[in-house]
N, C-alpha and C positions, 0 to 999 in steps of 0.2 A: 462094469462092463463098458467097452469102448465101441466106436462106431464100427470098427472092423469086425468086432464080434457080432454086433447086431446084423450086418450085411451077411455075415456067414450062417446066421440061423435061418431056419425055414420061413415060410411067408407069413407066420404068425406075427412077424415084426413089420408087416407092410407099412403101417403108418409112419414109423420112424424111418424106414427106407425110404419112403416118398419124400418126407421133408429133407433128408440128407441130399437125395438126388435133385430135388427142386433147388434147393440152396446152392448146390455145386454149379448147377446151370446157370443160376442167377449170378453168381460170382464170376463165372468165365464170361458171360455176356457183358458184365461191367468192366472186366479186365480188357475186354476186346475194344473198349472205347479210350481206353487210358494209355499213357506212355508205357512202352515195353518194360522199363526198369521196374515197373510195380509189381510185375510177376515175381521178381526176385523177393521183395518184401513179403508177399503173401505166402510164398513157399516157406520163408524164413520163420513165420510165426505160426505155421500150421500146427505144430505140435504143442503149442501152448495156448491155443484159442479154439473155440468151437467154430463151425461152419457159419453159424448164425452171427457170431461176433464179427468174423472177418467180412461178411456181407455188409454189416453195418459200418465197418471202416471203409469199404469200398465206396458206399454211397457218399460218406463224409468227404473222402479224399475227391471224388467226382465234383462234388460242390466246390471244393478249394480249387481245383483245376479250372472249372468253368469261371470262378471269380478271376483267376489270373488272366485268363483269355479275354475277358470282358473289360477288365480294368487296365489291362497292359498289352495293347495290341501289337506292340513290337515283337512279342513272343511268337505270335503266329495266329492263325485263324481257327487252329483245331488243337484239341487238348493233347493229341499225339505230338504235337510240335514241342512240347514242353520237355526240357532236359534236366538232369541233375544240376548242371552249371547254372541253369535258371534259378532253381531252388537255393543253391549255395550263395546267390547274389542277393536274395531278399534280406530286407532289415526288419527290425521289429515294428517299425511303422507300417510296413506292408501287412504284417499279421494283425495289427490293430485296426487297419483299413478293413481287412477281411472280417473281423468280429462286428465291426460296424454295418458292413454289407449284409451279414447273416440277419440282422435284425429285420430287415424287409429287402427282399429281392423278387425279381421275375423271371420266369423261364416260359417261353411260348405263351406269354400273356397270362400264365398262372402265377398267383401271388404266393410267396413262402415267407414265414416268419419263424423266429426262434426266441423262446424265452431263456431264462438264465440257465436252465438245465440243458437245453439244446446247444447253447454257446458253450457251456462247460464240456458237453460230450464232444463236439466237433474240434475244440481246441486240444482236448486231451487225445483224440484220434490223430491229429496233426503232430502233436509232440511224439507219439509213439513212432509215427512214420519217420520223422527227422532223426529220432534216437537210434533207429535201426541203421541208418546209413552212417551216422556219426560214429557209432561204435565200431563200425567197419572201416572207418577212416575214408570213406567215399565222400562224405560231406564235412567240411571243416566248420562251417557256420551253421548255428541252430538258433534262429531268432525267436522260436517258440518259447523258448525257456525264459526269455527276457519278459514277455507279456504275462501279466497277472491273469491266473485263472479267474474266471467270474465267480462271484461269491453266490452260492447257492442258500436261499433262505429255507428254514425247515418248514414243512407244512404239517398241520395238525392231521393225524391219521383219521380218515373216515371209516367209521364201523357201525354196525347195527347194535343198538341196545338190546337186552335181553327180551323186552317186551315186543321189540320190532322183529327179532328172531322168531318169536312164537306167532306173531301175526303173519308173517312171511310165509312160514310153514302151513299155517292154517288156511292162508289163501291158496297156496298151491294144491293142498289137499282137497279143499272144498269150494273154492272160488268159482268153479264152473257148475255147481250144482243147480243153478237156476237158469243156466243157458239153455237155448233151444236150437233146432236144426242143425246146420252145419257146425256151428261154433260147439255146440254141445258134443257132437261127434267127435270133432277134433280134440276138444279138451280131455274127453274120456279115452281116446286112443293114446294119448300122450301123458295122461295123468300119472301112472305109476313110474314112467321114465323121468318125468319132471320132479317128482318127489325124491327118487333116488338121487338125481343130480344135485339137488339143492341140499339134501341131507348129507351127501357125500363131501359137498364143499364145507358146510358148516360143521361137520364131524369129524374131518381130517385136515382141512387147510390145504389141500393139493392145489396146484395150479391148474388153470383152465387147459393149458396145453398137455399137462399130465392126465387131466380127466378124459380129454378127448382121444388120447392115445392109448386108454385102457382097452386090452382084449379080454374076452370072456375068460381066457386061461389065466389072467392075471388076478383073478378074484379067488382068494383061498378062504373058504368059510371055516375049515377046521382050525386054521390058526388066526382066523378073524384079522386077515390082512390083505393088502393089494400090492402089487408090484408096479412101481412107477419107473419111468425113465426120467431122471432129473436133468436139469441143464448141463450140457456138456457130454451127455450120454451115460451118465453114471445110474446104475441100477440100485434101487433101494426098496425096502418094504415099509410101508404104512400101515399101522394097525388101527382097527376100528371098533367101536362099541356095539352095543345091541340095536340101538336105534338105526345105525348104519346098516347093520347085518339085515335087520327085518326089511328095510326099504330096498336093499339090493335084492334080496330073496324074492320079495313080491314082484318087483319088476322082471327079474330073470325067469321066474316060473310062470308068471301070469300074462306077461306082455311081450318080452323079448322071445319067448319061445314059440310065439305065434306069427312072428315076423319071417319072411323069406327074403334074406338079404340079396342085394345085388352081387354080382360076380367080383371077387377080390375084396369084398367087405364081410366075409363070413365070420371073421373072428373078432369084429368090433364089439364092444360092450354096449354102446349107446348108438342108436340109430336115428336119422333123420326121418321125416315123413316120406322121403324118397327111397328108404331102405337102404341108405348108405351110411357110412360112419359119420356121425354128426360133426360138424365143423366148429371151429373156435368161434367164428362169426356168429354161428346159430346159438351157441351157448350164450354168448355176450347179449345178443338180442333177447334171449329167453329171460336171464337175469335182469335186464333193464325193464323188460315188460311187467314182470311181477313186482320188482322192487319200487318201480314209480307208482304203483298203487298204495304202497306202504308209506313211503316219504317222498315228497318232492324237494325236500330241503338238501338231502344227502344225494350225491350221485353214486349209486351202488353199481359195482361191476364185480366179476367173478373175484378180482383181486381184493376188493373190499370184503367180500365174505371170507376170503383167507385171512385178512387182518382181524375180522369179527372172531374167527377160531382162535388165532394167536392171542388175542386179547383175553378171551375166555380161559385159555389154557394157562396163561401167565397169571392171571388173577387166582385161578385155583391152586396152582403149584407153587408160584413165586420162583420158579427154576428157569432162569432165562437161557441156561444152556440146553435144558430140555427142549424148549420152544425153539430154539435155533436148529437143534437136531431133527426135530419132527417136521419143521417147516422146509428142511433141506437148505439151510443158509450155510454157505461155505465159511463165513466169517461171522462170529458170534457178535462182533462190534456192530454189524449191519441189524442184528435183532435188538441189541442194547438201543441203538439209535431210534429204531421204530416204536419201542415200547418204553422209552425212558419217561414219558408222560405219566405211565402208570405208577412209577415209583415216586412221582410228585404226589399222587393221590395218598400213597402210604405215609409220605412225610407230613401230609395235611392231617391225617387222622392222628399223628403223633402229638399234634398240638393239644389234642384234648385227653390224651392218654394218661397224662400225669397230673394229678390233683395236688395243689400246693398247700391250700388250706384245708387240711383234712377234716376239720370239725365244723367248717362253715356250712351253715344251712342254705 
């Protein structure tokens, strides 16, 4: 399914419609601050990128243009004064200065920094921008290709261990049993919803945006699956087991059915206390609240619960292609990169798998 199809459907898809419209407005506002030639670029990449990606590129380019204005006043005092001729005259050293600038800069007295991943992303965005005009022979010079991409050091994947998963689910299910007053009322009111949310994360590995975007019509108990909209607007089915089915049924039948939703939120699967579709921020806060009681050493987010599921699935099946498919990765190499350490565990176990001295006591 593409975004055009989503927009053409009924109001069942209001969450995805709203995201699309909000990001479209955001991109247009960003472009209104930038040189006119930028519109050609964003129109040119529209068919090969998502609106969210284009908004990210726009923020990165705005940062670059602000750097040019602050460091080279001869260009002008406004971003809109920048021309393609100015970009064509830049040297590799200018790009290197930009990379150094990104490590620490201020806008309206607010401090901004970038780690190696931020530097890598912003240089990549700038390279794509230059390449667009270079391919069309509008720019002859491309100083971004001369500058080395920042090296990104791999990070250990943070995930919950099996006992931590059990402890987390127990906490969500029984952690408020001893509460009193308003806290007790709030806990009981949201208990089945929260159990369903955590069970869904740990039992399917869906993204937080996919969970928040779920409608009641997306749950198919007959086939034991949910319909999700992946990154880029692709529609897929994700299958779930008995534990997820039980948690969802309990929530829908015993909790959600008693909620009178706000207007335009009637189709949402999960509701906030305000009877609106629950937000990404609310789910992130929920996960942080419960996970922090399980482990203070690990910073657990919805994405870490996704990694926990991916780890469990890979350990059980050993099929990296299945993990990639279920998690919705477009490139299996992304999955391999994330779960390569698990292969090391297998290699370590191989050290004791073969006995050399068969008869040694």
